[in-house]
N, CA, C and O atoms as a GROMACS GRO file, in nm:
protein
  448
    1MET      N    1   3.477  -7.249   3.199
    1MET     CA    2   3.555  -7.142   3.205
    1MET      C    3   3.651  -7.089   3.110
    1MET      O    4   3.733  -7.155   3.047
    2HIS      N    5   3.631  -6.956   3.107
    2HIS     CA    6   3.776  -6.872   3.028
    2HIS      C    7   3.853  -6.807   3.100
    2HIS      O    8   3.818  -6.726   3.186
    3LYS      N    9   3.966  -6.836   3.070
    3LYS     CA   10   4.032  -6.754   3.156
    3LYS      C   11   4.154  -6.635   3.066
    3LYS      O   12   4.233  -6.666   2.977
    4ILE      N   13   4.134  -6.504   3.127
    4ILE     CA   14   4.179  -6.421   3.053
    4ILE      C   15   4.317  -6.366   3.144
    4ILE      O   16   4.294  -6.320   3.256
    5VAL      N   17   4.452  -6.371   3.099
    5VAL     CA   18   4.521  -6.290   3.205
    5VAL      C   19   4.555  -6.202   3.162
    5VAL      O   20   4.563  -6.202   3.040
    6LEU      N   21   4.598  -6.072   3.239
    6LEU     CA   22   4.594  -5.945   3.233
    6LEU      C   23   4.756  -5.895   3.292
    6LEU      O   24   4.833  -5.949   3.371
    7SER      N   25   4.760  -5.825   3.251
    7SER     CA   26   4.899  -5.755   3.309
    7SER      C   27   4.890  -5.714   3.457
    7SER      O   28   4.992  -5.685   3.521
    8SER      N   29   4.757  -5.711   3.514
    8SER     CA   30   4.726  -5.716   3.661
    8SER      C   31   4.678  -5.779   3.720
    8SER      O   32   4.606  -5.743   3.813
    9GLY      N   33   4.710  -5.940   3.673
    9GLY     CA   34   4.622  -6.043   3.728
    9GLY      C   35   4.524  -6.124   3.625
    9GLY      O   36   4.549  -6.110   3.506
   10SER      N   37   4.401  -6.219   3.668
   10SER     CA   38   4.337  -6.257   3.575
   10SER      C   39   4.193  -6.255   3.578
   10SER      O   40   4.135  -6.186   3.661
   11LEU      N   41   4.121  -6.337   3.478
   11LEU     CA   42   3.961  -6.325   3.520
   11LEU      C   43   3.935  -6.470   3.498
   11LEU      O   44   4.035  -6.533   3.462
   12GLU      N   45   3.825  -6.539   3.510
   12GLU     CA   46   3.787  -6.647   3.458
   12GLU      C   47   3.652  -6.631   3.475
   12GLU      O   48   3.599  -6.658   3.583
   13LEU      N   49   3.583  -6.585   3.367
   13LEU     CA   50   3.484  -6.586   3.325
   13LEU      C   51   3.404  -6.702   3.272
   13LEU      O   52   3.461  -6.778   3.194
   14PRO      N   53   3.246  -6.731   3.312
   14PRO     CA   54   3.185  -6.858   3.244
   14PRO      C   55   3.158  -6.841   3.048
   14PRO      O   56   3.070  -6.773   2.995
   15ALA      N   57   3.235  -6.902   2.998
   15ALA     CA   58   3.241  -6.874   2.852
   15ALA      C   59   3.092  -6.923   2.840
   15ALA      O   60   3.023  -6.830   2.796
   16ILE      N   61   3.022  -7.028   2.863
   16ILE     CA   62   2.917  -7.115   2.887
   16ILE      C   63   2.834  -7.143   3.007
   16ILE      O   64   2.881  -7.204   3.103
   17SER      N   65   2.718  -7.101   3.005
   17SER     CA   66   2.622  -7.101   3.148
   17SER      C   67   2.509  -7.172   3.093
   17SER      O   68   2.492  -7.211   2.978
   18ARG      N   69   2.439  -7.180   3.187
   18ARG     CA   70   2.234  -7.204   3.189
   18ARG      C   71   2.185  -7.124   3.249
   18ARG      O   72   2.228  -7.101   3.362
   19TRP      N   73   2.066  -7.042   3.191
   19TRP     CA   74   2.009  -6.988   3.211
   19TRP      C   75   1.942  -7.037   3.413
   19TRP      O   76   1.932  -7.147   3.467
   20ASN      N   77   1.918  -6.919   3.457
   20ASN     CA   78   1.836  -6.900   3.586
   20ASN      C   79   1.921  -7.014   3.695
   20ASN      O   80   1.885  -7.082   3.791
   21ALA      N   81   2.045  -6.995   3.624
   21ALA     CA   82   2.155  -7.088   3.744
   21ALA      C   83   2.267  -7.041   3.798
   21ALA      O   84   2.314  -6.932   3.765
   22PRO      N   85   2.328  -7.129   3.895
   22PRO     CA   86   2.425  -7.020   3.953
   22PRO      C   87   2.552  -7.060   3.851
   22PRO      O   88   2.559  -7.138   3.755
   23ASP      N   89   2.668  -6.955   3.927
   23ASP     CA   90   2.760  -6.968   3.852
   23ASP      C   91   2.915  -6.898   3.915
   23ASP      O   92   2.910  -6.853   4.029
   24GLU      N   93   2.993  -6.894   3.870
   24GLU     CA   94   3.111  -6.761   3.949
   24GLU      C   95   3.217  -6.710   3.847
   24GLU      O   96   3.262  -6.777   3.755
   25MET      N   97   3.247  -6.592   3.873
   25MET     CA   98   3.351  -6.515   3.812
   25MET      C   99   3.448  -6.539   3.921
   25MET      O  100   3.409  -6.531   4.038
   26ARG      N  101   3.612  -6.577   3.883
   26ARG     CA  102   3.726  -6.549   3.975
   26ARG      C  103   3.825  -6.450   3.910
   26ARG      O  104   3.876  -6.447   3.798
   27VAL      N  105   3.832  -6.385   4.000
   27VAL     CA  106   3.929  -6.261   3.985
   27VAL      C  107   4.089  -6.283   4.085
   27VAL      O  108   4.116  -6.286   4.205
   28ALA      N  109   4.144  -6.290   3.994
   28ALA     CA  110   4.286  -6.300   4.118
   28ALA      C  111   4.368  -6.149   4.103
   28ALA      O  112   4.377  -6.107   3.988
   29PHE      N  113   4.414  -6.084   4.185
   29PHE     CA  114   4.471  -5.968   4.162
   29PHE      C  115   4.646  -6.007   4.193
   29PHE      O  116   4.680  -6.060   4.299
   30GLY      N  117   4.735  -5.976   4.096
   30GLY     CA  118   4.912  -5.962   4.142
   30GLY      C  119   4.916  -5.895   4.261
   30GLY      O  120   4.839  -5.810   4.306
   31PRO      N  121   5.029  -5.953   4.315
   31PRO     CA  122   5.090  -5.879   4.430
   31PRO      C  123   5.101  -5.705   4.366
   31PRO      O  124   5.144  -5.672   4.255
   32ALA      N  125   5.047  -5.614   4.477
   32ALA     CA  126   5.057  -5.481   4.453
   32ALA      C  127   5.030  -5.395   4.572
   32ALA      O  128   4.961  -5.437   4.665
   33GLN      N  129   5.077  -5.287   4.571
   33GLN     CA  130   5.046  -5.154   4.666
   33GLN      C  131   4.916  -5.140   4.647
   33GLN      O  132   4.856  -5.171   4.544
   34GLY      N  133   4.868  -5.092   4.747
   34GLY     CA  134   4.733  -5.026   4.730
   34GLY      C  135   4.605  -5.108   4.666
   34GLY      O  136   4.614  -5.228   4.642
   35ASP      N  137   4.516  -5.050   4.647
   35ASP     CA  138   4.407  -5.089   4.618
   35ASP      C  139   4.402  -5.182   4.458
   35ASP      O  140   4.487  -5.148   4.375
   36GLN      N  141   4.321  -5.276   4.427
   36GLN     CA  142   4.320  -5.299   4.259
   36GLN      C  143   4.144  -5.270   4.232
   36GLN      O  144   4.064  -5.276   4.325
   37THR      N  145   4.108  -5.239   4.097
   37THR     CA  146   3.977  -5.262   4.111
   37THR      C  147   3.887  -5.342   4.004
   37THR      O  148   3.922  -5.323   3.888
   38LEU      N  149   3.794  -5.416   4.020
   38LEU     CA  150   3.763  -5.489   3.910
   38LEU      C  151   3.634  -5.427   3.875
   38LEU      O  152   3.531  -5.426   3.943
   39PHE      N  153   3.657  -5.367   3.741
   39PHE     CA  154   3.543  -5.317   3.640
   39PHE      C  155   3.444  -5.408   3.516
   39PHE      O  156   3.463  -5.476   3.416
   40VAL      N  157   3.343  -5.362   3.590
   40VAL     CA  158   3.204  -5.447   3.477
   40VAL      C  159   3.117  -5.359   3.427
   40VAL      O  160   3.087  -5.278   3.515
   41ASP      N  161   3.052  -5.335   3.308
   41ASP     CA  162   2.961  -5.232   3.273
   41ASP      C  163   2.855  -5.301   3.297
   41ASP      O  164   2.853  -5.423   3.316
   42PRO      N  165   2.719  -5.191   3.296
   42PRO     CA  166   2.576  -5.196   3.318
   42PRO      C  167   2.538  -5.381   3.275
   42PRO      O  168   2.457  -5.457   3.328
   43ARG      N  169   2.623  -5.401   3.172
   43ARG     CA  170   2.538  -5.536   3.065
   43ARG      C  171   2.556  -5.672   3.145
   43ARG      O  172   2.496  -5.778   3.130
   44PHE      N  173   2.672  -5.630   3.248
   44PHE     CA  174   2.733  -5.769   3.309
   44PHE      C  175   2.630  -5.804   3.397
   44PHE      O  176   2.610  -5.924   3.408
   45LEU      N  177   2.532  -5.697   3.488
   45LEU     CA  178   2.459  -5.706   3.551
   45LEU      C  179   2.302  -5.746   3.534
   45LEU      O  180   2.218  -5.804   3.603
   46GLU      N  181   2.309  -5.656   3.346
   46GLU     CA  182   2.186  -5.777   3.301
   46GLU      C  183   2.178  -5.864   3.289
   46GLU      O  184   2.068  -5.917   3.305
   47ALA      N  185   2.319  -5.957   3.243
   47ALA     CA  186   2.344  -6.097   3.244
   47ALA      C  187   2.349  -6.192   3.345
   47ALA      O  188   2.304  -6.306   3.330
   48PHE      N  189   2.412  -6.145   3.470
   48PHE     CA  190   2.405  -6.187   3.598
   48PHE      C  191   2.388  -6.077   3.709
   48PHE      O  192   2.416  -5.958   3.703
   49SER      N  193   2.321  -6.168   3.837
   49SER     CA  194   2.282  -6.076   3.931
   49SER      C  195   2.413  -6.138   4.041
   49SER      O  196   2.415  -6.253   4.085
   50ILE      N  197   2.468  -6.082   4.057
   50ILE     CA  198   2.591  -6.083   4.189
   50ILE      C  199   2.505  -6.132   4.364
   50ILE      O  200   2.419  -6.075   4.432
   51GLU      N  201   2.578  -6.251   4.379
   51GLU     CA  202   2.478  -6.309   4.478
   51GLU      C  203   2.560  -6.276   4.585
   51GLU      O  204   2.500  -6.244   4.687
   52GLY      N  205   2.690  -6.277   4.588
   52GLY     CA  206   2.781  -6.274   4.689
   52GLY      C  207   2.915  -6.222   4.608
   52GLY      O  208   2.915  -6.215   4.485
   53VAL      N  209   3.038  -6.183   4.696
   53VAL     CA  210   3.161  -6.188   4.681
   53VAL      C  211   3.222  -6.238   4.817
   53VAL      O  212   3.170  -6.219   4.927
   54ASP      N  213   3.348  -6.310   4.793
   54ASP     CA  214   3.441  -6.340   4.863
   54ASP      C  215   3.614  -6.358   4.836
   54ASP      O  216   3.670  -6.425   4.749
   55PRO      N  217   3.682  -6.258   4.958
   55PRO     CA  218   3.605  -6.185   5.016
   55PRO      C  219   3.554  -6.051   5.009
   55PRO      O  220   3.626  -5.975   4.943
   56PRO      N  221   3.429  -5.990   5.068
   56PRO     CA  222   3.367  -5.830   5.029
   56PRO      C  223   3.462  -5.748   4.968
   56PRO      O  224   3.573  -5.715   5.009
   57GLN      N  225   3.397  -5.717   4.850
   57GLN     CA  226   3.484  -5.593   4.831
   57GLN      C  227   3.496  -5.467   4.928
   57GLN      O  228   3.416  -5.443   5.019
   58LYS      N  229   3.603  -5.394   4.897
   58LYS     CA  230   3.647  -5.313   5.040
   58LYS      C  231   3.524  -5.133   4.974
   58LYS      O  232   3.477  -5.058   5.061
   59ALA      N  233   3.504  -5.109   4.842
   59ALA     CA  234   3.414  -5.057   4.798
   59ALA      C  235   3.375  -5.037   4.680
   59ALA      O  236   3.435  -5.102   4.595
   60THR      N  237   3.274  -4.952   4.635
   60THR     CA  238   3.231  -5.030   4.525
   60THR      C  239   3.222  -4.875   4.426
   60THR      O  240   3.171  -4.792   4.501
   61VAL      N  241   3.241  -4.837   4.345
   61VAL     CA  242   3.255  -4.720   4.262
   61VAL      C  243   3.211  -4.726   4.171
   61VAL      O  244   3.174  -4.834   4.126
   62GLN      N  245   3.188  -4.563   4.077
   62GLN     CA  246   3.144  -4.573   3.913
   62GLN      C  247   3.228  -4.486   3.873
   62GLN      O  248   3.283  -4.411   3.953
   63THR      N  249   3.247  -4.482   3.763
   63THR     CA  250   3.365  -4.431   3.679
   63THR      C  251   3.289  -4.435   3.527
   63THR      O  252   3.223  -4.538   3.508
   64SER      N  253   3.289  -4.364   3.447
   64SER     CA  254   3.304  -4.359   3.324
   64SER      C  255   3.190  -4.482   3.253
   64SER      O  256   3.194  -4.561   3.159
   65GLY      N  257   3.103  -4.448   3.351
   65GLY     CA  258   2.970  -4.561   3.284
   65GLY      C  259   2.962  -4.721   3.313
   65GLY      O  260   2.873  -4.802   3.285
   66ARG      N  261   3.124  -4.740   3.400
   66ARG     CA  262   3.130  -4.886   3.477
   66ARG      C  263   3.110  -4.889   3.585
   66ARG      O  264   3.092  -4.774   3.626
   67ILE      N  265   3.099  -4.979   3.681
   67ILE     CA  266   3.110  -5.040   3.825
   67ILE      C  267   3.231  -5.100   3.813
   67ILE      O  268   3.279  -5.168   3.722
   68GLY      N  269   3.288  -5.054   3.953
   68GLY     CA  270   3.413  -5.083   3.991
   68GLY      C  271   3.408  -5.143   4.156
   68GLY      O  272   3.371  -5.076   4.252
   69TYR      N  273   3.450  -5.273   4.161
   69TYR     CA  274   3.453  -5.314   4.277
   69TYR      C  275   3.634  -5.311   4.327
   69TYR      O  276   3.738  -5.345   4.270
   70VAL      N  277   3.604  -5.253   4.461
   70VAL     CA  278   3.797  -5.211   4.508
   70VAL      C  279   3.820  -5.325   4.603
   70VAL      O  280   3.732  -5.354   4.685
   71PHE      N  281   3.922  -5.384   4.597
   71PHE     CA  282   3.998  -5.506   4.699
   71PHE      C  283   4.116  -5.410   4.750
   71PHE      O  284   4.164  -5.314   4.691
   72ALA      N  285   4.139  -5.449   4.842
   72ALA     CA  286   4.295  -5.458   4.903
   72ALA      C  287   4.383  -5.489   4.836
   72ALA      O  288   4.342  -5.499   4.720
   73SER      N  289   4.494  -5.512   4.846
   73SER     CA  290   4.610  -5.598   4.781
   73SER      C  291   4.674  -5.591   4.872
   73SER      O  292   4.666  -5.504   4.958
   74ASP      N  293   4.782  -5.722   4.867
   74ASP     CA  294   4.847  -5.773   4.933
   74ASP      C  295   4.962  -5.787   4.822
   74ASP      O  296   4.953  -5.854   4.719
   75PRO      N  297   5.111  -5.683   4.880
   75PRO     CA  298   5.210  -5.660   4.803
   75PRO      C  299   5.286  -5.731   4.832
   75PRO      O  300   5.399  -5.681   4.823
   76THR      N  301   5.286  -5.870   4.878
   76THR     CA  302   5.346  -5.997   4.861
   76THR      C  303   5.326  -6.106   4.798
   76THR      O  304   5.417  -6.180   4.760
   77ALA      N  305   5.141  -6.138   4.772
   77ALA     CA  306   5.114  -6.266   4.712
   77ALA      C  307   4.971  -6.194   4.606
   77ALA      O  308   4.935  -6.077   4.599
   78PRO      N  309   4.919  -6.305   4.541
   78PRO     CA  310   4.808  -6.264   4.494
   78PRO      C  311   4.720  -6.258   4.574
   78PRO      O  312   4.735  -6.310   4.684
   79THR      N  313   4.580  -6.178   4.531
   79THR     CA  314   4.469  -6.157   4.613
   79THR      C  315   4.383  -6.249   4.519
   79THR      O  316   4.386  -6.245   4.396
   80LYS      N  317   4.296  -6.342   4.605
   80LYS     CA  318   4.174  -6.409   4.494
   80LYS      C  319   4.018  -6.393   4.525
   80LYS      O  320   3.959  -6.418   4.630
   81ILE      N  321   3.992  -6.367   4.457
   81ILE     CA  322   3.835  -6.323   4.434
   81ILE      C  323   3.710  -6.403   4.402
   81ILE      O  324   3.716  -6.456   4.291
   82VAL      N  325   3.613  -6.422   4.459
   82VAL     CA  326   3.520  -6.506   4.382
   82VAL      C  327   3.367  -6.481   4.424
   82VAL      O  328   3.307  -6.509   4.528
   83PHE      N  329   3.321  -6.414   4.294
   83PHE     CA  330   3.228  -6.381   4.264
   83PHE      C  331   3.098  -6.500   4.254
   83PHE      O  332   3.090  -6.577   4.158
   84ARG      N  333   3.016  -6.501   4.348
   84ARG     CA  334   2.906  -6.592   4.314
   84ARG      C  335   2.771  -6.536   4.205
   84ARG      O  336   2.694  -6.450   4.249
   85LEU      N  337   2.759  -6.568   4.120
   85LEU     CA  338   2.691  -6.516   3.985
   85LEU      C  339   2.510  -6.638   3.990
   85LEU      O  340   2.474  -6.746   4.036
   86HIS      N  341   2.474  -6.566   3.938
   86HIS     CA  342   2.366  -6.584   3.913
   86HIS      C  343   2.277  -6.549   3.750
   86HIS      O  344   2.234  -6.434   3.747
   87THR      N  345   2.256  -6.613   3.655
   87THR     CA  346   2.230  -6.563   3.522
   87THR      C  347   2.083  -6.544   3.549
   87THR      O  348   1.995  -6.608   3.604
   88GLU      N  349   2.097  -6.384   3.462
   88GLU     CA  350   1.956  -6.359   3.427
   88GLU      C  351   1.906  -6.368   3.304
   88GLU      O  352   1.783  -6.376   3.312
   89GLN      N  353   1.961  -6.369   3.152
   89GLN     CA  354   1.915  -6.433   3.053
   89GLN      C  355   1.984  -6.471   2.965
   89GLN      O  356   2.106  -6.486   2.959
   90VAL      N  357   1.868  -6.496   2.858
   90VAL     CA  358   1.925  -6.620   2.776
   90VAL      C  359   1.987  -6.570   2.654
   90VAL      O  360   1.947  -6.460   2.615
   91GLY      N  361   2.100  -6.646   2.572
   91GLY     CA  362   2.139  -6.628   2.446
   91GLY      C  363   2.331  -6.552   2.480
   91GLY      O  364   2.402  -6.555   2.581
   92PRO      N  365   2.345  -6.512   2.385
   92PRO     CA  366   2.514  -6.470   2.351
   92PRO      C  367   2.473  -6.309   2.453
   92PRO      O  368   2.389  -6.226   2.419
   93ARG      N  369   2.581  -6.300   2.610
   93ARG     CA  370   2.560  -6.135   2.639
   93ARG      C  371   2.708  -6.094   2.641
   93ARG      O  372   2.799  -6.162   2.688
   94SER      N  373   2.716  -5.985   2.590
   94SER     CA  374   2.849  -5.903   2.581
   94SER      C  375   2.866  -5.837   2.695
   94SER      O  376   2.764  -5.815   2.760
   95TYR      N  377   2.977  -5.798   2.739
   95TYR     CA  378   2.967  -5.724   2.847
   95TYR      C  379   3.110  -5.656   2.842
   95TYR      O  380   3.190  -5.713   2.768
   96LEU      N  381   3.164  -5.518   2.924
   96LEU     CA  382   3.298  -5.514   2.954
   96LEU      C  383   3.326  -5.538   3.116
   96LEU      O  384   3.272  -5.511   3.223
   97ALA      N  385   3.437  -5.600   3.070
   97ALA     CA  386   3.500  -5.641   3.238
   97ALA      C  387   3.663  -5.660   3.210
   97ALA      O  388   3.718  -5.695   3.105
   98GLY      N  389   3.721  -5.627   3.336
   98GLY     CA  390   3.872  -5.611   3.345
   98GLY      C  391   3.936  -5.572   3.497
   98GLY      O  392   3.877  -5.546   3.602
   99ILE      N  393   4.043  -5.577   3.476
   99ILE     CA  394   4.108  -5.510   3.651
   99ILE      C  395   4.181  -5.362   3.574
   99ILE      O  396   4.238  -5.359   3.465
  100GLY      N  397   4.156  -5.246   3.670
  100GLY     CA  398   4.196  -5.152   3.603
  100GLY      C  399   4.159  -5.115   3.498
  100GLY      O  400   4.046  -5.128   3.452
  101ASP      N  401   4.300  -5.037   3.423
  101ASP     CA  402   4.281  -4.981   3.318
  101ASP      C  403   4.268  -5.107   3.205
  101ASP      O  404   4.268  -5.068   3.088
  102ASP      N  405   4.260  -5.215   3.221
  102ASP     CA  406   4.294  -5.333   3.097
  102ASP      C  407   4.094  -5.402   3.104
  102ASP      O  408   4.031  -5.494   3.155
  103VAL      N  409   4.076  -5.315   3.040
  103VAL     CA  410   3.887  -5.357   3.032
  103VAL      C  411   3.872  -5.399   2.902
  103VAL      O  412   3.922  -5.329   2.814
  104SER      N  413   3.820  -5.485   2.876
  104SER     CA  414   3.761  -5.515   2.703
  104SER      C  415   3.635  -5.565   2.713
  104SER      O  416   3.581  -5.581   2.823
  105GLU      N  417   3.591  -5.587   2.623
  105GLU     CA  418   3.464  -5.647   2.575
  105GLU      C  419   3.449  -5.835   2.594
  105GLU      O  420   3.553  -5.888   2.556
  106ARG      N  421   3.362  -5.920   2.635
  106ARG     CA  422   3.360  -6.025   2.671
  106ARG      C  423   3.265  -6.082   2.633
  106ARG      O  424   3.189  -6.010   2.569
  107THR      N  425   3.232  -6.192   2.646
  107THR     CA  426   3.104  -6.280   2.625
  107THR      C  427   3.047  -6.399   2.687
  107THR      O  428   3.107  -6.505   2.707
  108THR      N  429   2.922  -6.372   2.716
  108THR     CA  430   2.893  -6.501   2.749
  108THR      C  431   2.804  -6.598   2.711
  108THR      O  432   2.693  -6.547   2.714
  109PHE      N  433   2.796  -6.726   2.672
  109PHE     CA  434   2.676  -6.791   2.610
  109PHE      C  435   2.586  -6.852   2.681
  109PHE      O  436   2.602  -6.974   2.685
  110ILE      N  437   2.470  -6.798   2.754
  110ILE     CA  438   2.333  -6.822   2.857
  110ILE      C  439   2.272  -6.905   2.768
  110ILE      O  440   2.221  -6.859   2.665
  111LEU      N  441   2.269  -7.051   2.798
  111LEU     CA  442   2.174  -7.151   2.727
  111LEU      C  443   2.038  -7.165   2.804
  111LEU      O  444   2.035  -7.127   2.921
  112PRO      N  445   1.941  -7.211   2.754
  112PRO     CA  446   1.810  -7.188   2.804
  112PRO      C  447   1.810  -7.299   2.917
  112PRO      O  448   1.711  -7.314   2.988
   0.00000   0.00000   0.00000
């Protein structure tokens, strides 16, 4: 797993994965008032299918070509989310991922 610390939380993304195998992405939102959103772009969904989200998102939105998964926040403690993924393609897969406005390019290498 590759851990990325952002101003509003952190992401743990697979750095290396196996094709046609399960994997996870873990998101931790820092304490906040209101909702927080994890954004990915369509390339993420070409590399991974999302098999489940625990706890489930409150809503899904689309903005500026990105897909956002909206979660309620706790103002007193971090909110932890686990995305259960399944790899879809082999090779280096680049995509956008991040929390709120802090979105940037990420890469996962998927082995055959």
